[in-house]
Each structure stands twice: as structure tokens, then as C-alpha cells.
N, C-alpha and C positions, 0 to 999 in steps of 0.2 A: 546210644550212650555218647555223652560229650566228655572229652578228656583234655585237660590242660597239661601241657609239657614244659617242664622247667629244667634248663641246662646250665651247669656250673663248670667252667674249665678248670682243668688241673695243669699246673705249670711246675716245671723243675728248672731252677736258675733261668727262669724267663722263657724256657722252652715249653711248648704245649705238648703234654705227654698223654692227655686223655680228658675225659669229662664225666660228670655225674649228672645223670639224667633221671628226674623224677616225673612220674605220670600220676595225675590225680583225677579221679572221677568227679566232675563238677555238675552232673546231670541235675541232682537235687537243688543245687545252688541256682542253676539257671531256671529251674521251675519256680523256685521261691521268688526270684527276681521278676519273672513273668507274672506271677499271681500278684505281686506288689504293684507292678505297673498297672494291672487290670484294675486292682482295688482303688488305686489313686485316681484312674480314669473314671471309675464309677462315682467316686466322692467329688470329682470336679463336676461331673454332669448333674449330680444331686444338688451341689451348691449352686450351679447356674439356674437349675429349675427353681430352687427356693427363692433365689434372688429375683427371678422373673415374677414368680407368685407374689412376693412382697410388693414389687413395683405396681403389679395390677391392683392389689389390695389397697395401697396407698392412693392409687388413682381413683378407686372406688370411694374411699373415704372423703377425698377432696371433691368428688363429683357432685352434681345436683341431685343425684338419686341415692345419696347415702342414707335418707330416712326411708326405712323399710315399712313403716305403717301406711296403710291405705286409709285415706280420709274420705268420708262420705257416708250419708244415710240414704241415699236414693235406692230405688228398687234396682236400678242397673248396677250400682257398686255392690249392693248386698248379694246379688246374684254372682258377680265375680268372686267375691269373698267365699261364697259357698263352693264354687268350683274350684278355687285354690285349696280348700280343705279337703276336697275329694280327691284331687289328683296329686297333691304334694307327696303323700307317704308312698305313692307308687313310683316306678321307674319309666312310666309311659312318657313318650315325647309329646310335647305341647306346641301348639301353633296359636299364637296371639295375634289377632287382626284388629286393625283400627287406624284411625287417622293419626298423623304426626302430632306428638305433644300430648297424647292421652294417657301417658303413663304405662306403656307397654313393658318397659324395663323394670318399673316397680312391681308389676304383677310377676315378672319372671323372678325378681329377687325374693318375693314373698313365697313363691313356689320352692325356691332352693333353700331358703332359710328354714321352711317348715318340713323339709325332707331329711331322709337319713344321710344325705350326702353334705349336710350343712358344715360339717367340720372341714371339708375340702372346698377349694375356692370356686366361685362362679366366674368363668372367663367369658369375656364379652368380645365379640368380633362385629364391627361395624362394616358390614359387607358393602355398603355404599362408598366407604372411604378407601377400600383396598384397590390398588392398581390391578388391572386385568391380568397382567403378566406375573403378579406376585401372589395370586390367590393360592395356588398349590403350596408354595413355600409357607405362606401365612397359615394355612391349615395343618399341614403335615411336617413342616420343617424341612431342613436340607442338611447335607453334609458339605464339609470343606471341598471346594473345588467343583461343586455341582453345575455352576454356572459363573459368569464373569461377576465379580463382586463378592462371591461366597468364599470369604476369607476364614471362617470358622463354622463349626457346626452349629445348627440353631434348632431349638426345640419349637415345635409348631404348637398351635392352640389346642389340638386335639390331645396331644401328649401332656400339655400343661394342665389340661382339665381332667386328666385320668383320675377316676374315683369321684369327681365332681360333676359339675354341670357346665355345658357349654352353651352360651347365649348368642345365637345368630341374629342380629339385629338387621333389618331390612333384608332378609333372606331372598327376596325376589330379585336382588341385584347380582346374585351369583352367576357367572357366565354359564351358559348351556353346556359347553364342553366340560366343565368341572362338575357339573351336577351328577354325572354318572359316578365319579370317584367319591363323591360325598355319600351318594347312595350305598356304595360298596361298603364304606366305613360303617354306616348305620346298620346295615344287614349282617356283616360278617365281624364287626368290631376289630378290625385290624387294617394296617396301612403301612406304606414305606415312605420314609423320608426321600425328598427329591435328591436323586443321584446315589441312593443307597439300595442295596438288594436285601437288606434284613427286613423281615416282616415283623411289625411290632403290634402287640395286642393292647387294646385299650378298652376301658369301661367308663363310657361318658353318657350322660342324659343330656338330650339336646332340647332346648327350648328355642323356637324360632318366632320371629315377629315380623310382620309386614304391614305396610299401609296400602299394598296393592291388592286388587282382586286376582288371586293366583289361578282361579278358574278361567278367568279371561285370558291370563298369561298363558296357560295351557292351550287354549284354543288358538291363541297367536302363535303357538310353537316357541315360546320363550322360556317355559318352564316344563320339566318333566312331570308327567301325571303320576308315574310311580314314586318319585321323590315326595310329591305333594301328599300322597297317601301314607307315605312313611312318617312324614312330619306331623300330619294332621290327625294323630291318634286321638288327641283330646283337644278340641278347638275351644278357644276363649275369645270372646268379642269384647273390646275395650270401648265403651261407649264415649262419643264425643261430649264435651262440656256443655254444649247447648242443650243437650237431652237430659242434663243433671243440674237444672237451676237450683235445686234445694241443696246442692253440695257447695255452691259458690261461696257462701258465707263461711263456712268451716275452712275451705281452702284458702281464702283470703286471709283469714285470721292466722292461719298456720304460717303462711309466707310473710305476713306482717311481722309475727314473733322472730321468725329466722332473720328477717332483714334487719330488725332492730339489734339483734345480737351481732350480726355480721358488721354492721356500720356503727355499732356502739352509740346508738341514738335512743333518746326516750320514746316510748311507744305512744303514738297517736291513737285516737279512738276511731273505730269504723262506726259511722252513723247509720241510721236506718236508711236514710235517703241514698247513702253510698252503696249500701247492699242492693237496694231496689235498682240502682243505675247498673250495677254489675250483673245483676241477674236478667236485666233486659237485653243486655248485649249478647251477640250470637257466638263470640269467641272462635273465630276461624283458625286461631293458632292454639285452641284448646288450653290445657292446664299450663303449658309452658309460656303461653301468651300472658295468662293471669299472673304467673310468678314474675315475669319481667315487668308488668305494669305496676304490681305492688312495689317491687324494688325501686323502679323509677319514681313512684309517688313519694317513697321515703326520702329520695335524694333531693327532689324539688320542693319538698314541704319544710319550710323553716321553722314552723312551730308545731304544736301538738294537733293542729288541725290537718288532717290528711287531704291532699289535693290530688284527685284522681284524673289523670290526663287520658280519659277514655275517648277513643276515636268515635266519630259519628257513625252510627250503624242503622240508620233508618232504612236504607235501601236494602241492606243485607237481611234486616229483619222481615221486611215485607216479602223478599224472595223465599225466605225459609217457611212462610206461612202457607197452608194449603189454600186451594182455590176458594172454598167454601167461606174460610175465615176471611180471606181478602175481601169478598163481596160484602161481608158484614161491616167492614170498616168504612164503607162509603157514607160520608157525612154530607148534610146540607150546609150552605154557608153559615146559617145561624148556629148549627151544631158546632161547626168548626170554631167560630168565635166563642161560644160558650166554653168549649174545651180548652182553648187558649187562655181565657180569663181564669178558669179554674186552676190551670197550671201555674199562672203568675201568682195567684193567691197562695197556692200551696209552697211555692218557692219563698215568697215573703214570710209566710208562717214558720217555715223551717229556719229562716235566718233572722227571725225577729225584727223584720222590717229593714235590715241592713241591705243597701243596694250594691255599693262598690267595695272593693278591697278583699282581703283574705276573709273568707266566711261569708261574703256577700251573695245576694240572689243572682247577680249578674254573672259570676263566676260559676255559680251552680247551674245556671241555664245555658252557659257558655255563649253569653251575649256581651256586647260592649255596654257599659253603664249608661251611656247616652241613648242607645237603642232601647234598653229596658225602660228608662224613664218616659221615653216617647210612647212605647206601648201602654205603660201604666196610665199616662195621661188620656190615650185614646179610649181606654176602658173606665176612666173616672175612678181609678184606684188610687188611694193615698196610703203610701207605705207607712206613714206615721200611725195608722190605725192598728198596725200589727206589731208595734214595738212594745205595747203593754200587754199584749195577749200572752198567756202561758203557752210554751211549746208543747207540741204534741208528744204524748208519752212515748219514750223510747228513742226520740230523735237524736239526742246526744249520748245515748248509752252504747257502750260496746256490746255488739251481739254475742251471745253465748253459744 
């Protein structure tokens, strides 16, 4: 019992003759104050968590992956969509593998949005960008004074994603010594903040992504096999863009529409010859490279004619072909000249006989106008013969 004592002195002509002492039981008041402080602390923690969630959501809206729709009609993309429909309603962990720039985060977002956890946030952790010494604090949070610089309590990503989804991008970058702690959270669904003794329960679905071969990482001793099996409950392979040439046109049009809205520019048309060039390229940077190329094309194209600054990719294309296909490409000198002549005629036909300048065959072939004229003379080709010919169907039409 807690007692408060109040003493009031009694004086007679200035002389102290006694005192009135009152004792009050303030136990209930102290308990009320304690509960109030605890409630205020909980409100403050909830406010901090909501602010962090809002910051992450705003970051997602501003990011490149704010579009949740997966674009493509290829067999590889249809298979991914079917896998998403299968696994999204469950709580199974998912491991998405594939090269950088293939849209692994888009797949993770689609799984989360079609799950029962969609009302809660999907929190993303770029494991490749977290300093080695801060991984534990980033995942599990810390309390004030846990280490130098820990001036306040901090909520970790696991706690922030409670009830939702945690997306571990580049999961192969997690240090080996932290992988055991990550495994414990996945198995037992509980953790402690750095410097804290309180064990916290958490309900999180984990979607991991990697561009590494984790089996090779296991053999090299850089990744735990038990963690791999815990993450790889439902594997999804994100195919590179070079294996999905039929999706290039739809993706290019999507990025073109978005670039026009962002730059507030009139929309140029994608010609058939542009699509053919895009499909012939091997895209080592995958979808991210295509998006950057379309945005750059919008910036450097002054008119409604889109100029694609596509890198030369002849060597990469030949390397990606199987040996049997490479042997079939061996041409005689006469066949090479015929192929070059046909290519020049095709370029002149597409450009209505125009040689130089915007929309000219020289720019289409990535040649200097003087070089192109010299080649035309060597093949006895007169560009004027192609100025009056009708253009091939679909050359100047925007692909649908």
C-alpha cells in the first residue's frame, strides 16, 4: 500500500503547539497513473509504426514497381501467373529466382495483393544495401542504448510487417552468422529486439528473391541449407526478357505510355521496324534496361518519331545462339552481299527512300549518310526508286 502524508502545523501566538497529520491511501491513484503511462507508451509505439508504414507505402507508390499488373503473353509469363494464382491464397513462403531486372518484386507484389494479407503492408528489405553490422537491427529493431547511436527504440522490419508480407530482395546477401536468427524467426515466429529481453510474437509471410544460384552458395558454405529449404517452399522462376521476345512489344508500349505521362509529352508511335529491332536485342539488363531505353528515347526524340538508341548487340546475339544455329549462319561471300543488299532495300522501303535526317534510312541502319550512299552506289541502288512506292502494311502503325 502506498500512503501520502500531509502535515499542517498548529501555532498559538506564533508558537508551534502541534500539527494535524493526514494520511491518504494513494495506491489506486498510482496504479491509474502507471496504466496511463503504459497506454501513452503503446499509443506512441503504434503512432511510430503507422508513420513508418506510411513512409514505406509512399516509397512504394513513388517507386518503379508501383504497377502491380504483370504484362506479357509468353508461355513463361503465363506460367508465372498460374503459379501466383496457386500460391497467393496460402501462407507458404515463396522463393523467386531470376536475373536482375526481370521483375521479381512485381511478382512478389502480385502474390501479396492477391493474398489474405493485402490489407497489411508488404515491407521490402534490400539485403544487398544493408550494412553488415546493421542487419540484426534492420530485421528485428533495437531498444534505446542497445549500441552506440541507438538514441531511441526502433521497430524492425519483421515487426513492421506483422500480419503482412516481408519481401527479402537479394536474400543471398544476408551474412551467414545472421541466417540462423532468420531461420529461428521463420520456425518459431518470435524474436527479440537488439538489447531487449522481451520476446515478441510475429505473424509474417516471407517472400524472398535472389539472382544467385543458392544451391551453389550452399556448396560454397555461404548459405545455410536449412534456411534455403525453409524459404523454398514454393519456387518461382522469373524468366529473362531474351526468352520472352513476344512480350517485348507490350512492355515497350506500356513503358512508352508511362514515360509520356511522366514527361508530359505527346506520344510517338512504335513502328514495326522498331519492334523488330527491340525483339532482336538480347537485353542483358532485362525489363529494367527496356524501361530505361524507352524513357531515354522519349527524351532524345524531338518529334512524334521515336528514336531508339539501341546498343549494338551482334556479338551478344551470336553468343546466345546454340552451336547448331551458329553453324547454320555461315554464309558465302555472294550470300553476304545479297543479304546486305536486301537489308538496304528494306531500310529504304521503310523510310520511303529518305537517306539522312530524322526518319532516314541512315539513322535506321546506324550508318553515316555518306557511308550509306556509298554502299547504295556499290549495289546500284537508287533511293529515288523507293520514294513513290507504298509503305509496307503496318510500318507506321502503333502495335496493339
